[in-house]
N, CA, C and O of each residue as an XYZ file, in Angstrom:
856
protein
N     -18.391    -15.414    119.970
C     -18.112    -13.965    120.382
C     -18.102    -13.753    121.812
O     -19.013    -14.175    122.523
N     -17.064    -13.089    122.282
C     -16.756    -12.941    123.686
C     -16.849    -11.482    124.186
O     -15.999    -10.698    123.764
N     -17.699    -11.082    124.956
C     -18.026     -9.654    125.389
C     -17.898     -9.565    126.807
O     -18.173    -10.539    127.508
N     -17.482     -8.416    127.324
C     -17.408     -8.189    128.791
C     -18.073     -6.913    129.116
O     -17.849     -5.868    128.506
N     -18.995     -7.049    130.212
C     -19.549     -5.876    130.811
C     -19.104     -5.630    132.221
O     -18.867     -6.589    132.955
N     -18.976     -4.369    132.646
C     -18.452     -3.971    133.873
C     -19.550     -3.458    134.796
O     -20.505     -2.828    134.341
N     -19.413     -3.731    136.099
C     -20.540     -3.451    136.934
C     -20.066     -3.200    138.397
O     -19.555     -4.129    139.023
N     -20.220     -1.993    138.949
C     -19.929     -1.548    140.225
C     -20.869     -1.977    141.396
O     -22.085     -1.797    141.324
N     -20.271     -2.543    142.462
C     -21.118     -3.135    143.442
C     -20.680     -2.536    144.946
O     -19.493     -2.536    145.272
N     -21.547     -2.112    145.685
C     -21.245     -1.563    147.030
C     -21.220     -2.974    147.986
O     -22.213     -3.690    148.110
N     -19.939     -3.240    148.624
C     -19.877     -4.395    149.366
C     -20.070     -4.169    150.900
O     -19.710     -5.019    151.715
N     -20.620     -3.053    151.238
C     -20.799     -2.821    152.751
C     -21.556     -3.773    153.393
O     -21.178     -4.109    154.516
N     -22.686     -4.356    152.861
C     -23.534     -5.302    153.579
C     -22.833     -6.495    153.742
O     -22.869     -7.021    154.854
N     -22.052     -7.147    152.627
C     -21.330     -8.218    152.776
C     -20.301     -8.218    153.891
O     -20.163     -9.136    154.699
N     -19.546     -7.026    153.852
C     -18.472     -6.924    154.780
C     -18.998     -6.872    156.299
O     -18.388     -7.424    157.214
N     -20.177     -6.160    156.473
C     -20.815     -6.043    157.785
C     -21.320     -7.513    158.223
O     -21.128     -7.947    159.359
N     -21.940     -8.186    157.276
C     -22.299     -9.603    157.600
C     -21.238    -10.430    158.138
O     -21.355    -11.018    159.213
N     -20.038    -10.494    157.290
C     -18.999    -11.179    157.446
C     -18.287    -10.935    158.917
O     -17.859    -11.828    159.649
N     -18.262     -9.549    159.170
C     -17.697     -9.189    160.521
C     -18.514     -9.759    161.665
O     -17.961    -10.222    162.663
N     -19.788     -9.727    161.524
C     -20.732    -10.096    162.506
C     -20.695    -11.725    162.693
O     -20.971    -12.240    163.776
N     -20.345    -12.451    161.589
C     -20.511    -13.922    161.699
C     -19.187    -14.647    161.610
O     -19.191    -15.864    161.797
N     -18.053    -14.018    161.343
C     -16.896    -14.836    161.097
C     -16.519    -15.772    162.283
O     -16.063    -16.906    162.130
N     -16.772    -15.139    163.550
C     -16.490    -15.879    164.770
C     -17.183    -17.132    164.875
O     -16.632    -18.133    165.334
N     -18.459    -17.114    164.436
C     -19.306    -18.207    164.564
C     -18.823    -19.289    163.631
O     -18.730    -20.471    163.966
N     -18.498    -18.778    162.356
C     -18.011    -19.709    161.438
C     -16.658    -20.353    161.737
O     -16.427    -21.521    161.424
N     -15.775    -19.572    162.345
C     -14.515    -20.004    162.818
C     -14.701    -21.045    163.851
O     -13.945    -22.016    163.872
N     -15.648    -20.909    164.703
C     -15.973    -21.842    165.763
C     -16.341    -23.255    165.179
O     -16.116    -24.291    165.805
N     -16.893    -23.225    163.999
C     -17.277    -24.478    163.305
C     -16.104    -24.904    162.341
O     -16.248    -25.802    161.512
N     -14.993    -24.233    162.501
C     -13.792    -24.624    161.693
C     -13.791    -24.078    160.226
O     -13.055    -24.529    159.348
N     -14.604    -23.156    160.064
C     -14.703    -22.536    158.673
C     -14.267    -21.121    158.595
O     -14.608    -20.301    159.447
N     -13.537    -20.836    157.610
C     -12.972    -19.451    157.378
C     -13.889    -18.843    156.430
O     -13.916    -19.251    155.269
N     -14.706    -17.822    156.860
C     -15.702    -17.172    156.059
C     -15.069    -16.217    155.176
O     -14.723    -15.161    155.706
N     -14.852    -16.361    153.983
C     -14.221    -15.532    152.916
C     -15.302    -14.807    152.137
O     -16.437    -15.282    152.121
N     -15.011    -13.658    151.477
C     -15.948    -13.141    150.587
C     -16.343    -13.911    149.398
O     -17.349    -13.675    148.730
N     -15.445    -14.898    149.164
C     -15.621    -15.771    147.868
C     -17.030    -16.515    148.179
O     -17.827    -16.749    147.270
N     -17.241    -16.815    149.326
C     -18.557    -17.630    149.463
C     -19.655    -16.755    149.194
O     -20.616    -17.214    148.576
N     -19.656    -15.425    149.610
C     -20.686    -14.483    149.199
C     -20.874    -14.435    147.693
O     -21.983    -14.573    147.176
N     -19.737    -14.232    146.994
C     -19.925    -14.100    145.486
C     -20.434    -15.382    144.972
O     -21.156    -15.269    143.981
N     -20.236    -16.539    145.395
C     -20.808    -17.741    144.909
C     -22.300    -17.762    145.236
O     -23.079    -18.097    144.344
N     -22.730    -17.451    146.372
C     -24.100    -17.377    146.721
C     -24.873    -16.377    145.843
O     -26.017    -16.606    145.450
N     -24.161    -15.209    145.545
C     -24.791    -14.226    144.741
C     -25.038    -14.747    143.219
O     -26.046    -14.519    142.549
N     -23.980    -15.443    142.849
C     -24.051    -16.084    141.478
C     -25.239    -17.051    141.252
O     -25.967    -16.972    140.262
N     -25.386    -17.963    142.229
C     -26.369    -18.898    142.329
C     -27.729    -18.082    142.259
O     -28.577    -18.459    141.450
N     -27.971    -17.024    143.035
C     -29.143    -16.234    142.956
C     -29.446    -15.736    141.606
O     -30.563    -15.841    141.099
N     -28.414    -15.182    141.023
C     -28.448    -14.607    139.690
C     -28.713    -15.602    138.639
O     -29.506    -15.284    137.753
N     -28.167    -16.749    138.614
C     -28.463    -17.776    137.695
C     -29.893    -18.344    137.788
O     -30.496    -18.776    136.805
N     -30.371    -18.315    138.988
C     -31.867    -18.662    139.049
C     -32.760    -17.539    138.434
O     -33.848    -17.788    137.916
N     -32.218    -16.259    138.526
C     -33.037    -15.219    137.925
C     -32.828    -15.192    136.454
O     -33.759    -14.790    135.756
N     -31.660    -15.591    135.872
C     -31.362    -15.499    134.587
C     -30.798    -16.819    134.172
O     -29.583    -16.992    134.082
N     -31.714    -17.788    133.909
C     -31.150    -19.183    133.574
C     -30.185    -19.345    132.445
O     -29.216    -20.103    132.494
N     -30.532    -18.516    131.320
C     -29.705    -18.610    130.270
C     -28.134    -18.326    130.420
O     -27.336    -18.586    129.520
N     -27.780    -17.773    131.634
C     -26.341    -17.673    131.940
C     -25.802    -19.047    132.412
O     -24.596    -19.297    132.415
N     -26.675    -19.853    132.777
C     -26.137    -21.234    133.335
C     -26.457    -22.220    132.166
O     -27.359    -23.055    132.238
N     -25.678    -22.059    131.131
C     -25.932    -22.824    129.901
C     -24.668    -23.418    129.288
O     -23.559    -23.079    129.702
N     -24.835    -24.338    128.261
C     -23.669    -24.731    127.485
C     -24.119    -24.519    125.963
O     -25.239    -24.810    125.542
N     -23.142    -24.002    125.244
C     -23.358    -23.841    123.792
C     -22.908    -25.052    123.212
O     -21.786    -25.501    123.446
N     -23.839    -25.677    122.364
C     -23.413    -26.836    121.484
C     -23.823    -26.608    119.967
O     -24.642    -25.723    119.719
N     -23.331    -27.307    119.034
C     -23.748    -27.246    117.652
C     -25.270    -27.478    117.425
O     -25.858    -26.929    116.494
N     -25.855    -28.265    118.260
C     -27.276    -28.659    118.308
C     -28.103    -27.702    118.987
O     -29.327    -27.804    118.921
N     -27.489    -26.684    119.702
C     -28.370    -25.618    120.276
C     -27.844    -25.317    121.773
O     -26.784    -25.805    122.165
N     -28.541    -24.594    122.482
C     -28.244    -24.095    123.826
C     -28.811    -25.054    124.821
O     -30.007    -25.340    124.755
N     -28.004    -25.595    125.778
C     -28.608    -26.465    126.782
C     -28.516    -25.690    128.067
O     -27.428    -25.353    128.534
N     -29.731    -25.397    128.665
C     -29.655    -24.642    130.000
C     -29.731    -25.668    131.147
O     -30.667    -26.455    131.291
N     -28.690    -25.585    131.922
C     -28.627    -26.420    133.174
C     -29.616    -26.027    134.345
O     -29.895    -24.853    134.591
N     -30.076    -27.008    134.983
C     -31.107    -26.705    136.082
C     -30.388    -27.090    137.528
O     -30.986    -27.267    138.590
N     -28.958    -27.176    137.307
C     -28.164    -27.320    138.564
C     -27.039    -26.325    138.504
O     -26.674    -25.824    137.441
N     -26.495    -26.048    139.675
C     -25.456    -24.924    139.771
C     -24.021    -25.533    140.279
O     -23.788    -25.724    141.473
N     -23.137    -25.798    139.283
C     -21.819    -26.235    139.684
C     -20.860    -25.127    139.315
O     -20.504    -24.901    138.159
N     -20.476    -24.465    140.363
C     -19.718    -23.142    140.249
C     -18.282    -23.435    140.414
O     -17.857    -23.859    141.489
N     -17.426    -23.206    139.280
C     -16.017    -23.291    139.313
C     -15.448    -22.066    139.920
O     -15.988    -20.992    139.660
N     -14.430    -22.108    140.692
C     -13.699    -20.948    141.168
C     -12.220    -20.957    140.946
O     -11.488    -21.758    141.527
N     -11.805    -20.099    140.136
C     -10.433    -20.025    139.561
C      -9.450    -19.843    140.802
O      -9.611    -18.933    141.615
N      -8.448    -20.751    140.885
C      -7.605    -20.634    142.085
C      -6.082    -20.593    141.390
O      -5.785    -21.349    140.464
N      -5.216    -19.676    141.920
C      -3.968    -19.453    141.560
C      -3.010    -20.496    142.101
O      -2.990    -20.681    143.317
N      -2.240    -21.173    141.329
C      -1.347    -22.135    141.982
C      -0.075    -21.428    142.397
O       0.265    -20.378    141.853
N       0.654    -22.022    143.395
C       1.866    -21.327    143.819
C       2.905    -21.189    142.774
O       3.054    -22.081    141.938
N       3.703    -20.014    142.776
C       4.639    -19.780    141.694
C       5.941    -20.492    141.780
O       6.381    -20.601    142.925
N       6.618    -20.978    140.863
C       7.924    -21.614    140.903
C       9.055    -20.564    140.898
O       8.847    -19.356    141.003
N      10.261    -21.128    140.768
C      11.443    -20.135    140.865
C      11.434    -19.266    139.632
O      12.136    -18.255    139.661
N      10.736    -19.531    138.566
C      10.703    -18.669    137.418
C       9.486    -17.602    137.428
O       9.245    -16.836    136.495
N       8.849    -17.671    138.492
C       7.739    -16.781    138.700
C       6.487    -17.240    137.955
O       5.565    -16.457    137.726
N       6.469    -18.529    137.578
C       5.286    -19.184    136.887
C       4.482    -19.990    137.752
O       5.047    -20.854    138.422
N       3.070    -19.811    137.844
C       2.346    -20.549    138.621
C       1.238    -21.356    137.818
O       1.347    -22.554    137.559
N       0.335    -20.691    137.513
C      -0.898    -21.323    136.644
C      -2.102    -21.070    137.381
O      -2.137    -20.422    138.427
N      -3.119    -21.611    136.795
C      -4.468    -21.493    137.294
C      -5.253    -22.833    137.189
O      -5.141    -23.573    136.211
N      -6.026    -23.092    138.216
C      -6.789    -24.339    138.153
C      -8.192    -23.903    138.629
O      -8.336    -22.908    139.340
N      -9.270    -24.711    138.200
C     -10.605    -24.263    138.442
C     -11.339    -25.421    139.142
O     -12.006    -26.168    138.426
N     -11.281    -25.662    140.550
C     -12.092    -26.693    141.139
C     -13.527    -26.194    141.084
O     -13.825    -25.014    140.899
N     -14.417    -27.217    141.265
C     -15.944    -26.841    140.961
C     -16.619    -27.136    142.306
O     -16.326    -28.190    142.870
N     -17.487    -26.307    142.860
C     -18.343    -26.572    143.935
C     -19.542    -27.183    143.274
O     -20.175    -26.496    142.473
N     -19.922    -28.449    143.547
C     -21.023    -29.164    142.924
C     -22.351    -28.795    143.672
O     -22.339    -28.643    144.893
N     -23.456    -28.658    142.960
C     -24.738    -28.314    143.511
C     -24.728    -27.164    144.432
O     -25.312    -27.206    145.515
N     -24.087    -26.163    144.025
C     -23.922    -24.997    144.914
C     -25.329    -24.445    145.382
O     -25.446    -23.915    146.487
N     -26.343    -24.577    144.550
C     -27.691    -24.161    144.938
C     -28.289    -24.766    146.152
O     -29.214    -24.266    146.792
N     -27.631    -25.986    146.443
C     -28.236    -26.685    147.686
C     -27.586    -26.396    149.010
O     -27.967    -26.892    150.070
N     -26.450    -25.454    148.865
C     -25.663    -25.193    150.082
C     -26.074    -23.757    150.605
O     -26.345    -22.818    149.856
N     -26.086    -23.705    151.998
C     -26.196    -22.311    152.678
C     -24.742    -21.787    152.688
O     -23.773    -22.382    152.218
N     -24.740    -20.580    153.299
C     -23.333    -19.726    153.336
C     -22.390    -20.519    153.978
O     -21.250    -20.582    153.516
N     -22.740    -21.206    155.097
C     -21.749    -22.200    155.711
C     -21.219    -23.337    154.786
O     -20.037    -23.662    154.669
N     -22.311    -23.898    154.137
C     -21.802    -24.881    153.268
C     -20.925    -24.448    152.060
O     -19.987    -25.140    151.662
N     -21.257    -23.347    151.539
C     -20.431    -22.710    150.480
C     -18.994    -22.417    150.961
O     -17.997    -22.689    150.293
N     -18.973    -21.807    152.244
C     -17.640    -21.373    152.705
C     -16.828    -22.568    152.992
O     -15.629    -22.573    152.713
N     -17.417    -23.595    153.540
C     -16.625    -24.846    153.850
C     -16.045    -25.485    152.500
O     -14.916    -25.973    152.442
N     -16.907    -25.432    151.459
C     -16.439    -26.097    150.241
C     -15.322    -25.179    149.663
O     -14.359    -25.717    149.115
N     -15.399    -23.803    149.758
C     -14.344    -22.800    149.204
C     -13.127    -23.233    149.871
O     -12.099    -23.421    149.222
N     -13.192    -23.424    151.304
C     -11.966    -23.675    152.125
C     -11.170    -24.925    151.673
O      -9.963    -24.954    151.434
N     -12.134    -26.052    151.590
C     -11.583    -27.461    151.348
C     -10.994    -27.435    149.836
O      -9.941    -28.034    149.619
N     -11.595    -26.815    148.887
C     -11.094    -26.897    147.541
C      -9.935    -26.037    147.413
O      -9.050    -26.379    146.628
N      -9.818    -24.936    148.099
C      -8.686    -24.029    148.040
C      -7.497    -24.690    148.601
O      -6.405    -24.545    148.052
N      -7.640    -25.415    149.671
C      -6.627    -26.093    150.455
C      -6.111    -27.370    149.498
O      -4.921    -27.633    149.322
N      -7.126    -28.044    148.966
C      -6.637    -29.147    148.071
C      -5.791    -28.613    146.810
O      -4.865    -29.281    146.349
N      -6.147    -27.440    146.316
C      -5.467    -26.813    145.254
C      -4.173    -26.389    145.568
O      -3.237    -26.572    144.790
N      -4.030    -25.747    146.823
C      -2.554    -25.451    147.208
C      -1.614    -26.680    147.497
O      -0.408    -26.642    147.253
N      -2.197    -27.674    147.986
C      -1.582    -28.882    148.300
C      -1.322    -29.869    147.049
O      -0.709    -30.930    147.173
N      -1.821    -29.433    145.914
C      -1.814    -30.253    144.717
C      -2.593    -31.528    144.746
O      -2.161    -32.503    144.131
N      -3.677    -31.586    145.398
C      -4.401    -32.814    145.776
C      -5.790    -32.848    145.024
O      -6.570    -33.775    145.240
N      -6.097    -31.818    144.128
C      -7.319    -31.981    143.398
C      -7.358    -33.127    142.486
O      -6.365    -33.511    141.869
N      -8.536    -33.679    142.406
C      -8.768    -34.811    141.606
C      -9.490    -34.412    140.272
O      -9.913    -33.262    140.160
N      -9.638    -35.261    139.324
C     -10.372    -34.900    138.147
C     -11.822    -34.683    138.496
O     -12.435    -33.771    137.940
N     -12.336    -35.364    139.268
C     -13.692    -35.139    139.820
C     -13.968    -33.717    140.338
O     -14.981    -33.067    140.078
N     -12.872    -33.293    141.152
C     -13.009    -31.949    141.589
C     -12.978    -30.766    140.519
O     -13.295    -29.608    140.792
N     -12.581    -31.182    139.342
C     -12.535    -30.078    138.258
C     -13.559    -30.281    137.125
O     -13.550    -29.614    136.090
N     -14.416    -31.228    137.397
C     -15.272    -31.652    136.364
C     -16.736    -30.946    136.526
O     -17.188    -30.569    137.607
N     -17.404    -30.831    135.260
C     -18.839    -30.490    135.246
C     -19.274    -29.165    135.808
O     -20.342    -28.989    136.393
N     -18.352    -28.236    135.581
C     -18.699    -26.838    136.006
C     -19.775    -26.162    135.098
O     -19.759    -26.448    133.900
N     -20.644    -25.348    135.542
C     -21.635    -24.816    134.666
C     -21.512    -23.311    134.617
O     -22.181    -22.699    133.785
N     -20.701    -22.662    135.454
C     -20.464    -21.347    135.549
C     -19.275    -21.088    136.416
O     -19.056    -21.848    137.360
N     -18.430    -19.995    136.149
C     -17.137    -19.772    136.801
C     -17.040    -18.456    137.447
O     -17.533    -17.443    136.952
N     -16.372    -18.485    138.602
C     -15.988    -17.176    139.374
C     -14.480    -17.122    139.218
O     -13.743    -18.090    139.408
N     -14.060    -15.845    138.836
C     -12.650    -15.566    139.060
C     -12.341    -14.428    139.954
O     -12.537    -13.280    139.554
N     -11.835    -14.682    141.228
C     -11.744    -13.539    142.243
C     -10.308    -13.152    142.127
O      -9.485    -13.488    142.979
N      -9.975    -12.373    140.965
C      -8.650    -11.822    140.867
C      -8.433    -10.626    141.709
O      -7.313    -10.116    141.739
N      -9.438    -10.123    142.415
C      -9.128     -9.008    143.330
C      -8.310     -9.341    144.489
O      -7.753     -8.469    145.156
N      -8.221    -10.721    144.767
C      -7.381    -11.142    145.919
C      -5.941    -10.938    145.632
O      -5.183    -11.023    146.599
N      -5.425    -10.678    144.440
C      -4.012    -10.405    144.233
C      -4.005     -8.726    143.856
O      -3.002     -8.199    143.374
N      -5.112     -8.059    144.108
C      -4.974     -6.617    143.949
C      -5.477     -6.000    142.793
O      -5.513     -4.770    142.765
N      -5.919     -6.736    141.719
C      -6.397     -6.328    140.379
C      -7.843     -5.588    140.600
O      -8.732     -6.138    141.251
N      -7.987     -4.425    140.064
C      -9.237     -3.752    140.169
C     -10.264     -4.340    139.164
O     -11.435     -4.580    139.455
N      -9.715     -4.538    137.992
C     -10.719     -5.142    136.989
C      -9.948     -5.969    135.835
O      -8.853     -5.537    135.475
N     -10.383     -6.947    135.335
C      -9.916     -7.646    134.223
C     -11.124     -8.041    133.246
O     -12.301     -7.793    133.508
N     -10.700     -8.658    132.138
C     -11.751     -9.203    131.249
C     -11.578    -10.805    131.243
O     -10.915    -11.364    130.369
N     -12.169    -11.442    132.195
C     -11.915    -12.916    132.298
C     -12.317    -13.594    131.075
O     -13.150    -13.119    130.304
N     -11.665    -14.813    130.881
C     -11.932    -15.633    129.655
C     -12.960    -16.751    130.025
O     -12.833    -17.425    131.047
N     -13.947    -16.902    129.169
C     -15.005    -17.882    129.518
C     -14.320    -19.211    129.454
O     -13.455    -19.428    128.607
N     -14.725    -20.186    130.414
C     -14.399    -21.545    130.334
C     -15.301    -22.398    129.520
O     -16.300    -22.890    130.045
N     -15.008    -22.608    128.249
C     -15.835    -23.307    127.284
C     -16.064    -24.821    127.753
O     -15.170    -25.481    128.284
N     -17.391    -25.318    127.494
C     -18.352    -24.707    126.683
C     -19.387    -23.846    127.552
O     -20.530    -23.691    127.121
N     -19.000    -23.298    128.745
C     -19.899    -22.526    129.527
C     -20.062    -21.230    128.711
O     -19.348    -20.931    127.754
N     -21.116    -20.468    129.212
C     -21.474    -19.284    128.515
C     -21.066    -17.977    129.273
O     -21.243    -16.880    128.743
N     -20.523    -18.103    130.507
C     -20.300    -16.983    131.285
C     -19.274    -17.229    132.447
O     -19.138    -18.308    133.025
N     -18.553    -16.053    132.717
C     -17.650    -16.112    133.906
C     -17.775    -14.894    134.518
O     -17.838    -13.890    133.807
N     -17.827    -14.794    135.838
C     -17.888    -13.532    136.587
C     -16.535    -13.351    137.320
O     -16.171    -14.146    138.187
N     -15.711    -12.143    136.896
C     -14.642    -11.702    137.573
C     -14.884    -10.665    138.617
O     -15.757     -9.815    138.442
N     -14.131    -10.696    139.727
C     -14.348     -9.803    140.845
C     -13.003     -9.112    141.200
O     -11.987     -9.756    141.464
N     -13.072     -7.689    141.188
C     -11.921     -7.001    141.480
C     -11.820     -6.643    142.906
O     -12.783     -6.791    143.657
N     -10.587     -6.136    143.340
C     -10.394     -5.791    144.663
C     -11.387     -4.904    145.295
O     -11.840     -3.951    144.661
N     -11.755     -5.155    146.502
C     -12.663     -4.277    147.231
C     -11.824     -3.108    147.902
O     -10.896     -3.327    148.681
N     -12.213     -1.948    147.549
C     -11.534     -0.767    148.004
C     -12.618      0.354    148.318
O     -13.717      0.380    147.765
N     -12.193      1.274    149.262
C     -13.052      2.447    149.425
C     -12.932      3.426    148.280
O     -11.821      3.764    147.870
N     -14.050      3.887    147.758
C     -14.018      4.798    146.721
C     -15.037      5.931    147.036
O     -16.001      5.695    147.765
N     -14.838      7.104    146.515
C     -15.988      8.111    146.741
C     -17.009      7.928    145.713
O     -16.812      7.825    144.502
N     -18.272      7.896    146.420
C     -19.491      7.646    145.627
C     -20.571      8.663    145.964
O     -20.789      9.089    147.098
N     -21.217      9.003    144.867
C     -22.338     10.133    145.189
C     -23.562      9.233    145.420
O     -23.993      8.453    144.571
N     -24.065      9.403    146.600
C     -25.298      8.766    147.097
C     -26.580      9.619    146.749
O     -26.778     10.670    147.359
N     -27.388      9.212    145.846
C     -28.507      9.913    145.493
C     -29.653      9.875    146.302
O     -29.988      8.750    146.673
N     -30.408     10.922    146.703
C     -31.528     10.966    147.439
C     -32.786     10.785    146.644
O     -33.775     10.276    147.173
N     -32.789     11.226    145.252
C     -33.810     11.062    144.266
C     -33.472     10.256    143.158
O     -32.861      9.196    143.298
N     -33.859     10.728    141.987
C     -33.466     10.147    140.716
C     -31.982     10.408    140.544
O     -31.511     11.535    140.699
N     -31.218      9.301    140.205
C     -29.697      9.537    140.156
C     -29.207     10.518    138.989
O     -28.043     10.916    138.964
N     -30.137     10.884    138.036
C     -29.675     11.680    137.060
C     -30.305     13.202    137.160
O     -30.103     14.043    136.285
N     -30.982     13.410    138.175
C     -31.622     14.749    138.404
C     -30.833     15.458    139.431
O     -30.325     14.815    140.350
N     -30.691     16.777    139.337
C     -30.074     17.598    140.487
C     -30.894     17.557    141.600
O     -32.107     17.750    141.516
N     -30.200     17.269    142.849
C     -30.962     17.139    144.062
C     -30.046     17.473    145.231
O     -29.035     16.821    145.491
N     -30.463     18.520    145.913
C     -29.571     18.983    146.983
C     -29.397     18.037    148.186
O     -28.603     18.273    149.097
N     -30.198     16.940    148.128
C     -29.945     15.971    149.265
C     -28.865     14.956    148.929
O     -28.549     14.122    149.778
N     -28.273     14.981    147.712
C     -27.251     14.072    147.383
C     -26.068     14.357    148.184
O     -25.849     15.513    148.545
N     -25.206     13.300    148.526
C     -24.088     13.549    149.244
C     -23.012     12.549    148.730
O     -23.291     11.569    148.039
N     -21.609     12.926    149.178
C     -20.645     11.915    148.841
C     -20.287     11.070    149.928
O     -20.249     11.557    151.058
N     -20.022      9.879    149.743
C     -19.662      8.909    150.746
C     -18.478      8.040    150.289
O     -18.263      7.849    149.092
N     -17.722      7.521    151.254
C     -16.574      6.602    150.895
C     -17.025      5.192    151.112
O     -17.087      4.806    152.279
N     -17.328      4.421    150.208
C     -17.904      3.035    150.330
C     -16.882      2.070    149.865
O     -15.995      2.422    149.088
N     -16.989      0.778    150.352
C     -16.163     -0.314    149.950
C     -16.811     -0.858    148.655
O     -17.833     -1.541    148.718
N     -16.257     -0.578    147.566
C     -16.724     -0.833    146.255
C     -15.876     -2.035    145.661
O     -14.736     -2.240    146.077
N     -16.407     -2.756    144.764
C     -15.731     -3.698    143.810
C     -16.389     -3.554    142.415
O     -17.558     -3.202    142.252
N     -15.543     -3.852    141.457
C     -16.026     -3.971    139.956
C     -16.130     -5.209    139.589
O     -15.149     -5.936    139.745
N     -17.228     -5.688    139.069
C     -17.489     -7.074    138.498
C     -17.254     -6.995    136.935
O     -17.740     -6.102    136.241
N     -16.508     -7.959    136.482
C     -16.346     -8.122    135.086
C     -16.910     -9.346    134.655
O     -16.408    -10.430    134.953
N     -18.048     -9.210    133.887
C     -18.952    -10.442    133.404
C     -18.552    -10.632    131.942
O     -18.898     -9.802    131.101
N     -17.888    -11.620    131.648
C     -17.649    -12.096    130.260
C     -18.680    -13.070    129.900
O     -18.974    -13.953    130.705
N     -19.282    -12.983    128.707
C     -20.307    -13.876    128.243
C     -20.254    -14.126    126.729
O     -19.686    -13.371    125.940
N     -20.907    -15.269    126.392
C     -20.969    -15.753    124.957
C     -22.117    -14.914    124.288
O     -23.280    -15.038    124.673
N     -21.776    -14.093    123.320
C     -22.896    -13.247    122.797
C     -23.865    -14.109    121.934
O     -24.960    -13.687    121.562
N     -23.374    -15.369    121.639
C     -24.408    -16.133    120.839
C     -25.529    -16.576    121.734
O     -26.579    -16.977    121.234
N     -25.352    -16.520    123.060
C     -26.472    -17.039    123.919
C     -27.119    -15.751    124.649
O     -28.333    -15.561    124.710
N     -26.224    -14.970    125.147
C     -26.691    -13.732    125.952
C     -26.430    -12.504    125.184
O     -25.372    -12.274    124.598
N     -27.445    -11.740    125.219
C     -27.256    -10.380    124.731
C     -26.964     -9.301    125.763
O     -27.004     -9.643    126.945
N     -26.696     -8.132    125.480
C     -26.264     -6.990    126.484
C     -27.169     -6.836    127.561
O     -26.757     -6.699    128.713
N     -28.506     -6.850    127.240
C     -29.660     -6.640    128.183
C     -29.719     -7.823    129.181
O     -29.934     -7.624    130.376
N     -29.534     -8.997    128.690
C     -29.588    -10.198    129.477
C     -28.493    -10.232    130.518
O     -28.655    -10.535    131.700
N     -27.246     -9.852    129.880
C     -26.013     -9.876    130.657
C     -26.066     -8.859    131.871
O     -25.576     -9.155    132.961
N     -26.690     -7.637    131.625
C     -26.889     -6.596    132.457
C     -27.859     -7.067    133.482
O     -27.667     -6.758    134.658
N     -28.907     -7.805    133.128
C     -29.867     -8.430    134.040
C     -29.226     -9.300    135.112
O     -29.517     -9.244    136.307
N     -28.266    -10.161    134.530
C     -27.600    -11.104    135.505
C     -26.747    -10.301    136.366
O     -26.718    -10.599    137.560
N     -25.970     -9.218    135.895
C     -25.121     -8.441    136.859
C     -25.982     -7.725    137.858
O     -25.619     -7.584    139.025
N     -27.077     -7.293    137.418
C     -28.033     -6.495    138.354
C     -28.530     -7.436    139.523
O     -28.677     -6.996    140.664
N     -28.784     -8.763    139.185
C     -29.152     -9.783    140.131
C     -28.066    -10.119    141.144
O     -28.310    -10.416    142.314
N     -26.851    -10.050    140.610
C     -25.680    -10.291    141.483
C     -25.490     -9.086    142.483
O     -25.225     -9.265    143.672
N     -25.632     -7.957    141.956
C     -25.451     -6.737    142.723
C     -26.624     -6.719    143.758
O     -26.340     -6.401    144.913
N     -27.862     -7.018    143.459
C     -28.876     -7.067    144.416
C     -28.546     -8.072    145.535
O     -28.615     -7.719    146.712
N     -28.201     -9.271    145.195
C     -27.848    -10.276    146.135
C     -26.766     -9.869    147.186
O     -26.798    -10.186    148.375
N     -25.760     -9.085    146.546
C     -24.530     -8.810    147.430
C     -25.007     -7.617    148.314
O     -24.601     -7.525    149.473
N     -25.778     -6.794    147.835
C     -26.074     -5.524    148.619
C     -27.269     -5.831    149.580
O     -27.648     -4.916    150.311
N     -27.865     -6.991    149.633
C     -29.029     -7.433    150.497
C     -28.763     -8.109    151.860
O     -29.679     -8.385    152.634
N     -27.438     -8.366    152.118
C     -27.114     -9.156    153.234
C     -27.598     -8.317    154.577
O     -27.427     -8.795    155.699
């Protein structure tokens, strides 16, 4: 059973951190993309919700204690407009800081574009990120990479009008105001045999907290 939940996230903190640090990363030969932040947030969320970092088998659910994060990458389109998708895997992402994650994102993306990925580069993923926002899509319902139990899709980052609450979000409050914030919509698809809706939302909440805390 394949279910998707949507979750809006304010990306202002990530974009500010990236702006402040991208020159330092560039000096080290690393292009600091938002993909690295998403992977870091996924690792934090998997630590908080271990059931999302699992494999479904006939014998039962196997929860992994390491974090191998696949990142879906589009291949160049041919003359017929057909490209394809490939999912290289950042191994042991939980052992890497933001610089290490960004470096791995750069290297695997370049190998994908050059057609130089190996079988090892594609093996042993425990969870997958699909950043379809890079092509302009606001939201999709990503398909789980079996036998994993979850995949996080990320839509385009765009300024949207958002009500900022000064008190309880559902109570009338004269201190509320409207702001235009850089928002993205996450699409988290999960295997309902392993995760229920409350657990899936806990995972998304952990991703949101990580992204909004830079």
